[in-house]
C-alpha positions as CSV (number, residue, x, y, z in Angstrom):
1,M,-24.5,197.3,107.7
2,G,-20.9,196.5,106.4
3,E,-19.8,200.2,105.5
4,P,-20.5,201.6,109.1
5,D,-18.5,198.7,110.5
6,M,-15.6,199.2,108.1
7,N,-15.7,203.1,109.5
8,R,-15.5,202.3,113.2
9,Q,-12.4,200.1,112.3
10,L,-10.8,202.7,110.2
11,I,-11.2,205.1,113.4
12,F,-10.1,202.8,115.5
13,V,-7.0,202.2,113.8
14,C,-6.2,205.8,113.5
15,V,-6.6,206.2,116.9
16,F,-4.7,203.5,118.1
17,T,-2.0,204.6,115.2
18,I,-1.9,208.1,116.6
19,H,-2.1,207.2,120.3
20,S,1.1,204.9,119.8
21,E,2.9,207.5,117.9
22,A,2.1,209.7,120.7
23,Q,3.7,207.1,123.3
24,T,6.6,206.5,121.4
25,N,7.3,210.3,120.6
26,I,7.8,210.2,124.8
27,L,10.9,208.7,124.3
28,Y,12.1,211.3,121.6
29,A,11.2,214.2,123.5
30,L,13.5,213.6,126.6
31,D,16.5,215.7,126.2
32,S,18.8,213.9,128.7
33,P,19.3,210.2,129.4
34,I,19.2,210.5,133.0
35,I,15.8,210.1,134.8
36,F,16.9,210.5,138.3
37,K,20.2,212.1,139.2
38,G,22.0,211.7,142.2
39,N,24.3,213.9,144.2
40,D,26.8,214.4,147.1
41,T,24.2,212.8,149.4
42,T,21.9,210.3,147.6
43,A,22.2,207.8,145.1
44,Y,19.5,206.6,143.1
45,R,20.2,202.6,141.8
46,D,18.6,199.4,140.9
47,P,15.4,200.6,139.0
48,A,12.6,198.6,138.2
49,V,9.6,199.5,136.3
50,L,5.9,198.8,135.8
51,F,4.1,200.3,132.8
52,H,0.7,200.0,133.7
53,N,-2.3,202.1,132.3
54,N,0.0,204.3,130.6
55,I,1.4,204.8,133.3
56,F,5.5,204.1,134.2
57,Y,6.1,203.4,138.0
58,L,9.4,203.5,138.6
59,F,10.5,201.8,141.8
60,Y,14.6,201.8,143.0
61,T,17.0,201.8,145.8
62,L,17.4,205.2,147.4
63,V,20.7,205.7,149.4
64,K,20.6,208.7,151.8
65,N,23.6,210.2,153.8
66,E,21.6,211.6,156.7
67,E,23.7,213.2,159.2
68,G,26.4,211.4,158.7
69,K,24.7,207.6,158.5
70,I,23.8,205.7,154.9
71,Y,20.8,204.3,154.8
72,S,18.9,202.6,152.0
73,Y,15.4,202.4,151.1
74,T,12.7,201.3,148.7
75,A,11.1,204.2,146.7
76,E,8.6,204.7,144.0
77,R,7.8,207.4,141.6
78,H,5.7,207.6,138.6
79,S,4.7,209.6,135.3
80,V,3.0,209.3,132.2
81,D,5.9,211.0,130.2
82,L,9.1,210.5,131.9
83,R,9.5,213.9,132.5
84,N,7.2,214.9,135.3
85,W,7.4,212.6,137.9
86,S,5.4,212.4,141.2
87,L,6.6,213.1,144.6
88,E,9.0,210.2,145.7
89,K,7.4,207.7,148.2
90,I,9.5,205.5,150.2
91,L,8.0,202.5,150.9
92,T,10.3,200.7,153.7
93,T,11.5,201.4,157.2
94,K,14.5,203.6,158.2
95,D,16.8,200.6,160.0
96,Q,20.4,200.1,158.7
97,S,20.0,196.4,160.3
98,L,17.8,195.8,157.1
99,N,17.7,198.7,154.3
100,F,14.9,196.9,152.1
101,C,16.3,198.0,148.6
102,S,17.1,196.8,145.2
103,P,13.6,196.1,143.9
104,G,13.7,193.6,141.2
105,N,10.3,193.6,139.2
106,I,6.3,193.5,140.0
107,I,4.2,191.3,138.5
108,D,0.4,190.7,138.5
109,Y,-0.6,187.8,140.8
110,K,-4.1,186.9,142.0
111,N,-5.5,190.7,141.7
112,E,-2.2,191.8,143.9
113,W,0.6,193.4,142.5
114,I,3.8,191.9,143.9
115,L,7.1,193.4,144.3
116,C,10.2,191.5,145.3
117,L,13.1,193.1,147.1
118,Q,16.1,192.1,149.2
119,T,17.6,193.5,152.7
120,Y,21.1,195.2,152.4
121,P,22.1,195.2,156.0
122,R,24.9,197.4,156.9
123,P,24.5,198.2,160.7
124,N,26.1,201.3,162.0
125,H,27.1,202.4,158.7
126,T,28.6,205.9,158.4
127,L,29.8,207.6,155.4
128,D,33.7,207.9,156.4
129,Q,33.8,204.2,156.3
130,G,34.1,204.4,152.3
131,K,32.3,201.7,150.3
132,R,30.9,198.8,152.5
133,H,28.9,195.7,151.4
134,G,25.5,194.4,153.0
135,S,26.1,191.5,155.1
136,K,26.1,187.8,155.0
137,D,22.1,188.2,156.4
138,A,20.9,190.1,153.2
139,R,17.7,187.8,152.1
140,L,15.1,188.3,149.6
141,Y,11.4,189.6,150.2
142,T,8.3,190.3,148.8
143,M,5.6,193.2,149.4
144,R,2.1,193.0,148.2
145,S,-0.4,195.8,146.8
146,K,-3.8,196.2,145.4
147,D,-3.3,200.0,144.2
148,L,0.3,200.5,143.4
149,S,0.3,202.6,146.3
150,N,-0.6,201.2,149.9
151,W,2.1,198.1,150.3
152,S,2.2,195.4,153.2
153,K,5.1,194.6,155.1
154,P,7.8,192.6,153.4
155,E,7.7,188.6,153.9
156,I,10.7,186.8,153.8
157,I,11.3,184.4,150.1
158,K,12.3,181.3,151.4
159,V,13.8,180.4,148.1
160,K,15.7,177.5,149.4
161,G,12.6,175.3,150.8
162,P,10.1,176.0,153.9
163,D,12.6,173.9,156.1
164,V,15.8,175.8,155.5
165,E,16.2,178.3,158.2
166,F,17.0,181.8,157.7
167,A,20.7,181.4,159.1
168,N,21.2,178.4,156.4
169,M,19.9,180.3,153.5
170,G,23.1,182.0,152.6
171,R,23.9,185.4,151.6
172,M,21.5,186.4,148.4
173,I,20.8,189.9,146.6
174,D,18.7,191.1,143.4
175,P,15.4,189.0,143.1
176,Y,13.9,188.7,140.0
177,L,10.5,187.1,139.4
178,V,9.4,185.6,136.0
179,E,6.4,183.1,134.9
180,D,7.7,179.7,133.6
181,K,7.4,180.1,129.7
182,N,5.8,176.7,129.1
183,E,3.7,176.0,132.6
184,K,1.4,178.9,133.3
185,G,1.3,179.2,137.1
186,K,4.6,177.9,137.7
187,W,7.0,180.7,138.9
188,W,10.7,181.3,139.1
189,C,12.8,183.4,141.3
190,F,16.5,184.5,140.2
191,Y,18.6,186.1,142.7
192,K,22.3,186.5,143.0
193,Q,24.2,183.8,145.0
194,K,26.9,181.7,143.3
195,G,26.2,183.5,140.0
196,V,22.5,183.5,139.3
197,S,20.4,181.1,141.2
198,M,16.9,179.7,140.6
199,S,13.9,178.4,142.5
200,Y,10.2,177.9,141.3
201,S,6.9,177.8,143.4
202,Y,3.1,177.3,142.3
203,N,2.1,179.8,145.0
204,L,4.9,182.3,145.7
205,E,5.1,180.7,149.1
206,N,6.5,177.3,148.8
207,W,9.8,177.3,146.6
208,T,12.0,174.6,145.6
209,F,15.3,175.1,144.6
210,F,16.7,174.5,141.1
211,G,20.1,175.4,140.4
212,H,22.8,178.0,139.3
213,T,24.5,179.4,136.5
214,K,27.7,181.9,136.1
215,S,26.4,185.5,135.9
216,G,26.5,188.9,137.0
217,E,24.2,190.7,139.6
218,N,21.1,192.5,139.2
219,V,19.2,190.0,136.8
220,C,16.5,190.6,134.7
221,V,14.4,187.8,132.7
222,L,12.1,188.2,129.9
223,N,9.9,185.4,127.9
224,E,10.8,185.8,124.2
225,N,9.9,183.7,121.5
226,D,9.9,180.8,123.6
227,E,12.9,181.6,124.9
228,Y,14.5,183.0,128.1
229,L,16.6,186.3,127.6
230,L,18.9,186.9,130.9
231,F,20.2,190.5,131.5
232,H,23.1,190.7,134.2
233,S,25.8,192.8,135.5
234,P,29.1,192.0,135.0
235,P,32.1,194.6,136.7
236,N,30.9,197.1,134.3
237,G,28.1,197.4,131.8
238,I,25.3,195.1,131.1
239,S,25.4,191.5,129.4
240,I,22.6,189.4,128.0
241,K,22.3,185.3,127.9
242,R,19.8,182.9,125.9
243,S,18.5,179.8,127.3
244,L,15.5,177.5,126.2
245,D,15.4,175.7,129.1
246,L,17.2,177.4,132.5
247,N,20.1,174.8,132.3
248,S,22.0,175.7,129.3
249,W,22.9,179.3,128.8
250,K,24.7,180.9,126.0
251,D,26.0,184.6,126.1
252,W,24.6,186.7,123.1
253,G,25.8,189.7,122.0
254,N,28.0,192.7,123.0
255,L,29.0,194.2,126.1
256,I,26.3,196.9,126.5
257,T,27.8,200.1,128.0
258,L,25.8,203.0,126.1
259,G,27.7,206.3,126.2
260,Q,29.4,205.9,129.0
261,D,32.6,207.0,127.4
262,E,31.0,210.6,127.0
263,W,28.9,210.5,130.2
264,D,30.5,212.0,133.4
265,W,27.9,210.7,135.5
266,A,28.2,207.3,134.8
267,A,32.2,207.1,134.0
268,G,32.6,205.0,137.2
269,R,30.1,202.1,136.3
270,I,26.9,201.2,134.3
271,T,25.0,198.4,135.9
272,A,21.5,197.1,137.1
273,G,19.9,197.4,133.8
274,T,16.3,196.1,133.6
275,V,14.6,195.7,130.5
276,V,10.7,195.6,129.3
277,N,9.3,195.0,125.9
278,L,6.8,197.9,125.0
279,K,7.1,197.0,121.3
280,K,3.6,196.5,121.1
281,K,2.5,199.7,123.2
282,L,5.8,202.1,122.3
283,G,7.4,200.3,119.6
284,K,10.6,199.6,121.7
285,Y,12.4,197.9,124.5
286,I,12.9,200.2,127.0
287,M,16.0,200.0,129.4
288,F,16.4,201.3,133.0
289,F,19.7,201.4,134.5
290,H,21.8,203.1,137.0
291,G,25.4,204.9,136.5
292,S,27.9,206.0,139.1
293,G,30.4,208.8,138.1
294,P,32.4,210.8,138.3
295,K,34.5,208.2,140.3
296,S,34.2,204.7,140.6
297,E,32.0,203.2,143.0
298,R,35.6,201.8,144.7
299,E,36.5,205.6,144.6
300,G,33.6,206.5,146.7
301,D,30.2,206.9,144.3
302,F,28.6,204.0,145.5
303,D,26.4,205.6,148.5
304,R,26.3,209.0,146.6
305,N,26.2,210.3,142.9
306,A,24.7,207.1,141.2
307,S,21.9,208.4,138.7
308,I,19.0,206.4,137.1
309,G,19.4,206.6,133.2
310,I,17.4,205.6,130.5
311,A,18.1,203.8,126.8
312,W,15.8,201.9,124.0
313,S,16.3,199.4,121.2
314,D,14.3,197.9,118.5
315,D,16.4,194.7,118.5
316,L,18.4,194.6,122.0
317,V,21.8,195.2,120.0
318,V,21.9,198.7,118.9
319,W,20.8,201.1,121.5
320,D,19.4,204.7,121.6
321,W,19.1,207.3,124.1
322,P,18.3,210.8,124.1
323,G,21.2,213.2,123.1
324,K,22.6,209.9,121.3
325,K,25.6,211.5,119.0
326,E,24.9,209.7,115.3
């Protein structure tokens, strides 16, 4: 009886090994670090990624110049190989007073997918105005889906508490949701306000403000070895902080700028890095980010010429990407 069982185990190990190697080879088959390339009328920004059933779901900010007016949307495409992508699907409305964008991440919560995102109001924003930031009315939202295809209307996240009115919440952008490392069922929302602010909830509806710490924007948080790893974006590049308790944070590692010195398409800025731990499935940490260039965002490549790129790492210190020079 033992021999057939052993054979089945050996077959499973072989199949799993081949499958894992094939998945990892997806990365090395890429011939460019650019996933989606921006141009003079389009910018791809703020990637958020979910790897589910061997499919990469990439959510992102789509900025479009439409007859001289600038609109921001949250859009999605998916792929099994990071080369061939589904048609672009815009998930949010065309409305400059809202401009739903900057998806943070997607979590599986009570048999639903929850996507967090923000508004970036820029009413009457036209191309000739140059770079213009979102107004003080920028707020955080969630959308829900059963199938990663059909999404509910956005609902506001009242991260300052149920009794704090919209007008008193303050400008906030770049949400990210992560479950507490010590207490299952307790969820944290990280967002840019006074550095990075943090609020927690046990039902994703009623939130309690916790505090804030110094940080750049577009945070991404991983739970690793009983520690929180926070990726954030200073004026250029991507930095990492670590914490055991969400109170005390320490900077860790070097500023990550990848191949920026060689990339015209990201010469202006590298930012908005989101990292997923796919070491068990693909053998790597994978980072998606966006780069602006050849001009800086201040010079004009903010609502145009922004592209989403990819890199990967074994240890979050040394990073590789397609076409990296040895």
